[in-house]
C-alpha positions, 0 to 999 in steps of 0.5 A, spaced: 534 496 568 528 501 568 521 498 568 518 499 561 512 504 561 506 504 556 510 509 552 517 505 552 518 500 546 519 492 548 525 489 548 525 484 543 531 480 546 527 478 552 524 471 552 521 471 559 516 477 561 513 479 567 506 478 568 505 485 567 509 486 561 505 480 558 499 483 559 501 489 556 503 486 550 496 483 549 493 489 551 489 486 557 489 488 564 494 484 570 488 481 573 485 478 567 492 476 565 493 472 572 486 469 570 488 466 564 495 464 567 491 460 572 486 457 567 492 454 563 490 458 557 497 462 557 503 458 559 507 461 565 514 458 568 517 459 575 523 462 576 525 462 583 519 465 587 517 469 580 512 467 575 514 469 568 511 468 561 515 466 555 514 470 549 512 464 545 506 463 550 503 469 547 503 468 540 501 460 542 495 463 546 493 468 540 494 463 535 489 459 539 484 464 539 484 466 532 483 459 530 477 458 535 474 464 532 475 462 525 471 455 526 466 458 530 465 463 524 465 458 519 
């Protein structure tokens, strides 16, 4: 399967993403994505020697960020 680039639509059937794919979905860099994973902000799972990010972990992260900013603005 070819590697998707920025112009390729995401496969909505994937439930685990490479760290780079997860970063692209959030619109952030790879280094920041690894930092978020390392800090426990974004869940990831080991698959053998690989690290993968569940799609729903991205949704959870964004929801927490939105909630956090909503409380801070109130």
